[in-house]
C-alpha positions in Angstrom: 37.2 -237.2 80.9 35.7 -238.4 83.5 37.1 -240.1 86.8 36.1 -241.2 90.3 38.4 -239.9 93.1 37.9 -241.3 96.7 36.5 -239.1 99.4 39.3 -239.0 102.3 36.1 -239.7 104.5 32.8 -240.9 104.1 30.0 -238.3 105.4 28.1 -240.0 108.1 25.1 -237.6 107.6 24.4 -239.0 103.8 25.5 -242.4 105.1 22.1 -242.2 106.7 20.3 -239.6 104.5 21.1 -241.2 101.2 18.1 -243.9 100.9 15.6 -240.6 101.9 17.8 -239.2 98.5 17.2 -242.2 96.3 13.5 -242.4 97.5 13.1 -238.7 96.0 15.1 -239.4 93.3 13.0 -242.3 92.3 9.9 -240.6 93.1 11.0 -238.1 90.2 11.7 -240.7 87.9 8.5 -242.5 88.4 6.3 -239.0 87.8 8.3 -239.0 84.2 8.0 -242.6 83.6 4.1 -242.0 84.2 4.4 -239.3 81.5 5.8 -241.0 78.8 3.0 -243.8 79.2 0.7 -241.2 78.8 -0.5 -240.8 82.6 -1.5 -238.7 84.9 1.9 -238.3 87.3 -0.1 -236.9 90.5 -2.6 -239.7 89.9 0.3 -242.5 89.4 2.2 -241.2 92.3 -0.8 -240.9 94.0 -1.8 -244.7 93.7 1.7 -245.7 94.7 2.6 -243.3 97.7 -0.6 -242.6 99.3 -3.8 -245.7 98.1 -1.6 -248.1 100.1 -2.4 -246.0 103.5 -6.1 -244.5 102.6 -8.0 -247.0 104.4 -7.6 -249.7 107.1 -7.9 -252.4 104.7 -5.1 -251.7 102.6 -3.0 -250.7 105.5 -3.7 -254.4 106.8 -2.7 -255.4 102.8 0.6 -253.4 103.6 1.3 -254.9 106.4 0.4 -258.6 104.6 3.3 -257.9 102.2 5.4 -256.1 104.1 5.6 -259.1 106.9 7.8 -261.8 104.5 10.1 -258.7 103.1 10.9 -258.0 106.5 11.6 -261.6 108.0 13.4 -262.3 105.1 15.5 -259.2 105.3 16.6 -259.7 108.7 18.4 -263.0 107.8 20.2 -261.3 104.7 21.2 -258.7 106.6 23.2 -261.1 108.7 24.4 -262.9 105.7 25.5 -259.3 104.1 27.1 -258.2 107.3 29.3 -261.4 107.1 30.3 -261.1 103.9 28.3 -264.0 102.9 26.1 -263.3 99.7 22.9 -265.5 100.1 21.1 -264.3 96.7 18.7 -267.2 96.6 16.4 -266.6 99.8 13.3 -266.8 97.0 14.5 -270.2 96.8 14.5 -270.8 100.4 11.3 -269.1 101.2 10.0 -271.7 98.5 11.5 -274.5 100.2 10.1 -273.2 103.6 6.2 -272.8 102.0 6.6 -276.6 100.8 7.3 -278.4 103.4 5.2 -276.5 105.6 2.7 -277.3 103.2 2.9 -280.4 103.7 2.7 -280.7 107.1 -0.4 -278.9 106.7 -1.8 -281.2 104.2 -1.5 -283.8 107.1 -4.3 -281.9 109.1 -7.1 -283.5 109.5 -10.9 -282.4 111.0 -9.9 -283.6 114.4 -6.0 -282.5 114.5 -5.7 -279.5 117.3 -4.2 -276.0 116.7 -0.7 -277.3 117.9 -0.2 -278.0 114.2 0.2 -274.5 113.5 3.7 -274.6 115.3 4.4 -277.4 113.7 4.0 -275.8 110.4 6.0 -273.2 111.2 8.6 -275.1 112.8 8.6 -276.9 109.0 9.3 -273.9 107.4 12.0 -272.9 109.2 13.8 -276.0 108.8 12.8 -276.5 105.2 14.8 -272.8 104.3 17.7 -273.6 106.8 18.1 -277.0 105.0 17.9 -275.0 101.5 20.5 -272.5 102.5 22.5 -275.4 104.0 23.3 -277.1 100.8 25.0 -273.6 100.0 26.7 -273.4 103.3 28.2 -276.8 102.7 29.4 -276.5 99.1 31.0 -273.1 99.6 32.7 -274.7 102.8 33.8 -278.2 101.7 34.3 -276.9 97.9 34.4 -273.6 98.0 31.8 -273.0 95.6 30.5 -269.5 94.9 27.9 -269.0 97.2 25.9 -266.6 94.9 25.8 -268.7 91.9 24.9 -272.1 94.3 21.8 -270.1 96.4 20.8 -268.4 92.8 20.6 -271.7 91.0 18.9 -273.4 93.7 15.9 -270.9 93.6 15.1 -272.5 90.3 15.2 -276.3 91.6 13.4 -275.1 94.5 10.4 -273.6 92.0 10.5 -277.1 89.8 10.2 -279.1 92.8 7.5 -276.8 94.0 5.5 -277.3 90.5 6.4 -280.8 90.4 4.4 -281.7 93.8 1.5 -279.2 92.6 1.4 -280.8 89.0 1.7 -284.4 90.5 1.6 -286.2 93.8 -0.4 -283.0 96.0 -2.6 -281.8 93.0 -6.1 -281.8 94.3 -8.3 -284.1 92.7 -11.1 -281.9 92.9 -9.5 -278.5 91.4 -10.8 -279.0 88.1 -7.3 -279.8 87.1 -5.9 -276.8 88.3 -2.1 -277.3 89.0 -2.3 -276.8 93.4 -2.9 -278.4 96.3 -6.4 -278.9 98.3 -6.7 -275.9 101.0 -6.0 -276.4 103.8 -8.2 -277.1 106.9 -9.3 -274.0 108.5 -7.3 -275.3 112.0 -3.9 -275.0 110.0 -4.2 -271.1 109.3 -2.1 -268.8 111.1 -4.0 -267.0 113.9 -4.7 -263.3 112.6 -4.5 -259.9 114.5 -7.6 -258.4 113.5 -11.0 -259.8 112.7 -12.0 -258.7 108.8 -8.0 -258.6 108.0 -5.7 -260.8 106.7 -3.1 -259.8 108.8 -1.7 -262.4 111.3 0.7 -263.3 113.8 3.6 -262.9 111.3 3.7 -259.5 111.5 4.8 -259.8 115.4 7.2 -262.6 114.6 8.8 -260.0 112.4 8.7 -257.4 114.8 9.8 -259.5 117.3 12.5 -260.5 114.8 14.2 -257.0 114.4 14.7 -256.8 118.2 15.9 -260.0 118.3 18.3 -259.1 115.5 19.4 -255.8 116.7 20.5 -257.6 120.1 22.5 -260.4 118.5 24.3 -257.7 116.0 25.2 -255.2 118.6 25.1 -256.7 122.1 26.6 -260.3 122.0 30.1 -261.1 121.1 28.5 -263.9 118.3 27.0 -261.0 116.4 30.0 -258.9 117.1 32.2 -262.2 115.7 29.9 -262.1 112.4 30.6 -259.0 111.4 34.1 -258.6 112.3 34.4 -261.5 109.8 32.7 -260.0 107.4 34.7 -256.5 107.5 38.1 -258.0 108.3 38.4 -261.7 107.8 42.2 -261.8 108.4 41.6 -260.0 112.1 38.8 -262.5 112.5 41.2 -265.3 112.3 43.6 -263.2 114.4 41.1 -262.9 117.2 40.0 -266.7 116.8 37.0 -266.4 115.5 35.8 -268.9 113.2 35.2 -268.6 109.3 33.2 -271.3 108.7 31.5 -270.9 111.7 30.3 -267.6 110.6 29.6 -268.8 107.4 27.1 -271.9 108.5 25.9 -269.0 111.2 24.6 -266.6 108.5 23.3 -268.7 106.1 21.3 -271.1 108.5 19.6 -267.6 110.2 19.0 -266.5 106.5 17.5 -269.3 105.3 15.6 -269.9 108.4 14.1 -266.4 108.5 13.1 -267.3 104.7 11.5 -270.3 105.7 9.5 -269.2 108.2 8.4 -266.7 105.8 7.2 -269.1 103.5 5.8 -270.6 105.8 3.5 -267.8 107.2 2.7 -267.0 103.4 1.2 -270.6 102.8 -0.3 -271.3 105.9 -1.8 -267.5 105.9 -3.0 -265.6 103.0 -2.5 -268.1 100.6 -3.8 -271.2 102.4 -3.2 -273.7 99.9 0.2 -274.8 97.6 0.4 -273.3 93.8 2.8 -272.5 91.4 2.3 -269.0 92.3 3.6 -269.1 95.4 7.2 -267.5 94.3 6.1 -263.9 94.3 9.6 -262.5 94.3 9.8 -261.6 97.8 12.9 -263.1 98.4 14.6 -260.9 95.7 12.5 -258.0 96.6 14.1 -258.7 100.7 17.8 -257.8 99.4 16.6 -253.9 98.3 15.1 -254.0 101.6 18.1 -255.1 103.2 20.4 -252.5 101.5 17.5 -249.5 101.7 17.7 -250.3 105.7 21.0 -250.2 105.8 21.2 -253.5 107.3 20.1 -252.4 110.4 17.1 -254.0 112.1 15.0 -250.7 112.6 15.8 -249.5 109.0 14.6 -252.7 107.9 11.5 -252.0 109.0 10.7 -248.9 107.2 12.3 -250.1 103.9 10.1 -253.0 104.2 7.1 -250.9 104.4 8.3 -248.7 101.3 8.4 -252.1 99.3 5.5 -253.6 100.0 3.7 -249.7 98.8 5.3 -250.9 95.7 4.1 -254.1 95.5 0.3 -252.7 96.2 0.8 -249.8 94.1 1.6 -252.0 91.0 -1.6 -254.1 91.7 -3.7 -250.7 91.8 -1.8 -249.2 88.9 -3.0 -252.6 86.8 -7.0 -252.3 88.1 -7.2 -248.3 87.9 -4.4 -247.0 85.4 -4.5 -250.1 83.0 -0.7 -250.5 83.4 1.0 -253.7 83.9 1.6 -255.0 87.2 5.3 -255.3 86.4 5.6 -251.8 86.9 6.5 -252.9 90.6 9.4 -254.2 89.1 10.2 -250.9 87.5 10.2 -248.7 90.7 12.2 -251.4 92.6 14.7 -251.4 90.1 14.7 -247.8 90.1 15.1 -247.5 94.1 18.4 -250.2 93.8 19.5 -247.8 91.1 19.4 -244.7 92.5 20.4 -245.9 96.1 23.7 -247.1 94.4 24.1 -244.1 92.6 23.9 -242.3 96.0 26.1 -244.4 97.4 29.0 -244.6 95.0 28.9 -240.7 95.0 28.6 -240.9 99.0 31.9 -242.6 98.7 33.8 -241.0 95.7 33.8 -237.6 93.7 33.4 -237.2 90.0 36.2 -235.6 88.6 36.1 -233.9 85.4 39.8 -233.4 83.1 41.2 -233.9 79.0 42.8 -237.1 78.5 46.2 -235.6 77.9 46.0 -234.0 81.6 44.9 -237.3 82.6 48.0 -239.3 81.0 50.4 -236.5 82.2 49.0 -236.7 86.0 49.2 -241.1 85.7 53.4 -240.5 84.5 54.3 -238.4 87.2 
């Protein structure tokens, strides 16, 4: 009989090293998966872990995908450290993209570059408003934020589909469900000519610094974390649980909405039903692999974007489905959870009779 027994003290070393161990196990399992699919495992792993760095263009694409993942994960880290389980960042991402796209569609030939700021602000406010619904229902009716935020993802996707199939459908788009392409003036400024990397990358890195200061150098950040770790102690210290709830969800919704605005006014350039790319769900893995630490999430966002690019390359080069990206993401999450469990508990073996005797004693 197997039994999990709590360790008297959790190793600080393995607390930092378990994501690396989880990644190593994921690589081994990935190699076995390629073998099972009849593919060369060396070539398969090369596609996922080397090709994304093999050229300047691919490195730029890596940063393009890492930007929304990092932005969303930063906001989710505030939620999770506050013990607020926002699982619906994907919906906040979509609403941010939808509202930002609506502002971008207002631009004309004579519109100035100020429209870019309006687009980004609209994305932030849209994401905050969508997360505010979750906060309101949790605050007033004690509704479970996991279920509410998750269900709102589907509502957001339906709203997007309604707009691109209906009022905002491009009349000159040959009946495709998409808005017209945004004017060039709405394009998010790019960092390098010939690359799709935009100033969104700088915004995400600035967010890393801001979040680090907020969490570890301000009283408000300390209050957020105390409320998550010890609600009773937080109440005793005079910290408001309602304020922590609203702060966490509004920050998380705002960063997700900003990511959506950067995506539609950057690489996509219009609204389509394919705006939901799963970034909101993948960012949950990014947050936990990065140990909810701003710096750690930079590296985990790059790792997760490698899986996105690797999945696309595996589809074109190896003839494998693009869904392999999700398989690698799931393997990484599963192995991380397993490593964290074994870090906190040790496995004990014994016969049922011995276990029963110990229970009676």
